[in-house]
C-alpha positions in Angstrom: 0.0 0.0 0.0 1.2 3.5 -0.8 1.6 6.3 1.8 -1.2 7.9 3.7 -3.0 10.8 2.1 -5.2 13.3 4.0 -8.3 14.0 2.0 -10.1 17.3 2.7 -13.6 15.7 2.6 -16.6 17.9 2.0 -19.1 15.0 1.6 -20.0 16.0 -1.9 -19.6 13.9 -5.0 -16.3 15.5 -6.0 -14.5 14.6 -2.8 -16.3 11.2 -2.6 -15.0 10.3 -6.1 -11.6 11.7 -5.1 -11.6 9.3 -2.2 -12.5 6.4 -4.5 -9.8 7.2 -7.0 -7.1 7.6 -4.3 -8.0 4.2 -2.7 -7.9 2.4 -6.0 -4.4 3.8 -6.6 -3.3 2.2 -3.4 -3.3 5.2 -1.0 -4.4 4.8 2.6 -6.9 7.7 2.8 -7.6 9.6 6.0 -10.6 11.9 5.6 -11.2 15.1 7.5 -14.2 17.4 7.2 -13.7 21.1 7.8 -16.7 23.0 9.3 -16.6 26.7 8.4 -19.8 27.5 10.4 -21.6 28.5 7.3 -23.0 25.2 6.0 -26.1 23.1 6.5 -27.0 19.4 5.9 -23.8 18.1 7.4 -25.4 14.7 7.9 -24.5 13.8 4.3 -20.8 14.0 5.3 -21.2 11.2 7.9 -23.4 9.1 5.7 -21.1 9.2 2.7 -18.0 8.7 4.8 -19.6 5.6 6.4 -20.5 4.2 2.9 -16.9 4.7 1.8 -15.6 2.8 4.9 -18.1 0.1 4.4 -17.2 -0.3 0.7 -13.4 -0.3 1.0 -12.7 -1.1 4.7 -11.2 1.1 7.3 -7.8 -0.4 6.6 -7.9 1.5 3.3 -10.0 4.5 4.1 -11.0 6.1 7.4 -13.1 9.0 8.4 -11.2 10.8 11.1 -13.9 13.3 11.9 -14.8 17.0 11.7 -12.9 20.0 12.9 -13.7 23.6 12.9 -11.9 26.2 10.8 -13.8 29.1 12.1 -10.9 30.8 14.0 -8.6 30.6 10.9 -11.4 31.6 8.6 -12.3 34.7 10.7 -8.6 35.7 10.8 -8.3 35.5 7.0 -11.5 37.6 6.7 -10.4 40.3 9.2 -8.3 42.6 7.0 -10.4 42.4 3.9 -13.6 42.5 5.9 -12.8 46.1 6.9 -12.1 47.3 3.4 -14.4 48.6 0.8 -14.7 46.8 -2.6 -12.8 49.7 -4.2 -10.0 49.4 -1.7 -9.8 45.7 -2.3 -9.6 46.2 -6.1 -7.1 49.0 -5.8 -4.8 46.8 -3.6 -5.3 43.3 -5.1 -7.0 43.7 -8.4 -10.5 43.0 -9.8 -12.4 40.3 -8.0 -15.7 39.6 -6.1 -16.5 39.3 -2.4 -17.7 35.7 -3.0 -14.4 34.6 -4.6 -12.5 36.2 -1.7 -14.6 34.4 0.9 -14.0 31.1 -0.9 -10.3 31.8 -0.9 -10.3 32.6 2.9 -12.3 29.5 3.7 -10.3 27.1 1.6 -7.0 28.6 2.9 -8.2 28.0 6.4 -8.8 24.3 5.5 -5.3 24.0 4.2 -3.9 25.6 7.4 -5.4 22.9 9.6 -4.7 20.1 7.0 -1.0 21.0 6.9 -0.9 21.0 10.7 -2.6 17.6 10.8 -0.1 16.2 8.2 2.9 17.6 10.1 1.7 16.0 13.3 1.0 12.6 11.7 3.9 12.3 9.2 1.7 12.5 6.1 3.2 13.9 2.9 0.1 14.1 0.7 -3.0 16.3 0.9 -5.9 15.8 -1.6 -9.2 17.5 -2.2 -12.1 17.5 -4.7 -11.2 20.7 -6.5 -12.5 20.7 -10.0 -11.6 23.4 -12.6 -15.0 23.3 -14.3 -16.8 24.5 -11.1 -15.4 28.0 -11.9 -14.2 29.0 -8.5 -11.1 31.1 -8.7 -9.5 29.1 -5.9 -9.8 26.0 -8.1 -8.1 27.5 -11.2 -4.5 26.4 -12.1 -3.0 29.9 -11.3 -4.2 29.7 -7.7 -3.5 26.0 -7.4 0.1 26.6 -8.2 0.4 29.0 -5.2 -1.3 26.4 -2.9 1.3 23.8 -4.1 4.1 26.2 -3.3 2.7 26.6 0.3 2.6 22.8 0.7 6.1 22.4 -0.7 7.3 24.5 2.3 6.4 21.5 4.4 7.3 18.7 2.1 3.7 18.0 1.3 2.4 17.2 -2.3 -1.0 18.2 -3.5 -3.2 15.6 -5.2 -6.3 16.6 -7.2 -7.9 13.4 -8.4 -11.0 14.9 -10.0 -9.6 18.2 -11.3 -10.3 17.6 -15.0 -13.8 16.2 -14.7 -16.2 18.4 -16.6 -19.8 17.2 -15.8 -22.0 15.6 -13.1 -22.9 12.6 -15.2 -19.2 11.5 -15.4 -18.9 11.6 -11.6 -22.1 9.9 -10.8 -21.6 7.1 -13.3 -18.1 6.3 -12.0 -19.3 6.3 -8.4 -22.1 3.9 -9.3 -19.6 1.4 -10.7 -18.4 1.0 -7.1 -21.6 1.2 -5.2 -25.0 2.9 -5.5 -24.5 4.2 -1.9 -21.6 6.3 -3.0 -23.6 8.2 -5.7 -26.1 9.6 -3.2 -27.4 13.0 -4.5 -26.9 15.5 -1.7 -24.2 17.3 0.2 -23.7 20.0 2.7 -24.6 23.5 1.4 -22.2 26.4 2.0 -23.7 29.9 2.1 -20.4 31.6 1.2 -19.4 30.5 -2.3 -21.2 31.2 -5.5 -19.9 29.3 -8.6 -19.8 31.5 -11.7 -22.1 31.0 -14.7 -19.3 32.1 -17.1 -15.6 31.7 -17.5 -13.7 33.6 -14.9 -11.7 36.5 -16.4 -7.9 36.1 -16.0 -7.6 39.3 -14.0 -10.1 38.0 -11.4 -8.2 34.8 -11.0 -4.9 36.7 -10.7 -6.4 39.0 -8.0 -7.3 36.0 -5.9 -3.8 34.6 -6.4 -2.4 38.0 -5.4 -4.4 38.0 -2.1 -3.2 34.4 -1.3 0.5 35.2 -2.2 0.7 38.5 -0.4 -1.8 38.2 2.5 -2.1 34.5 3.4 0.8 32.3 2.2 3.6 34.2 4.0 1.6 34.3 7.2 0.8 30.6 7.1 4.4 29.6 6.5 5.5 31.6 9.5 2.6 30.5 11.7 2.7 26.8 10.8 6.4 26.5 11.5 5.7 27.8 15.0 2.5 25.9 15.5 3.6 22.4 14.5 3.6 21.1 18.1 0.0 22.1 18.5 -2.0 18.8 18.4 -5.6 18.1 17.3 -6.9 16.1 20.2 -9.6 13.4 19.6 -12.5 14.0 22.0 -15.3 11.8 20.7 -16.6 10.6 17.3 -16.7 13.6 15.0 -15.4 16.0 17.6 -12.0 17.6 18.0 -10.6 20.3 20.4 -7.4 22.2 20.3 -4.7 21.6 22.9 
């Protein structure tokens, strides 16, 4: 069996298919769900994670539980939350508040994912990012910056479903393994709004700029100091900070 990989697991079909593809490649998958405090229907996460464990066995895939990213998310939001849209555009370039919030939320997930990997000797992080969803955070320009952050800690980013273009492809592949894996339904986040058109290059680069100048340097500094901080298992699905 290959090395362990930490999968940032949303409970949606993208991250579920990502889990399946990782397992079939031989990775031991450890799944963590990140609660940003802005989602509903979180029961789908537990249900789909259980179905994955049942289908492949806990020796191959295991749902570690859920952790909150609210403190990190709020910290990322703090500076930009006090700026006007004009000030944001003048400083970082053309973008939208929705894209910024997705960036701040996903970045907070990576903060805790890196910390988990450092404390558990894991050198791979995976997620269900898919370019066709048209979130700026999931476009190659921003992904390259995320990879640079992970490389600071000797961690490689895996994106098993990045090039999938439609829902039929995902559902059909999941049903080949089990009907229970193709359940329609996932938690709904109130922050992000996928675009109905191709994202202009300048909007993507503005999100990259925010990450490169406002988030990545701070995370490198913080995580190198925070590595001893442990995620303590309290009870199923619950974690607390030491």
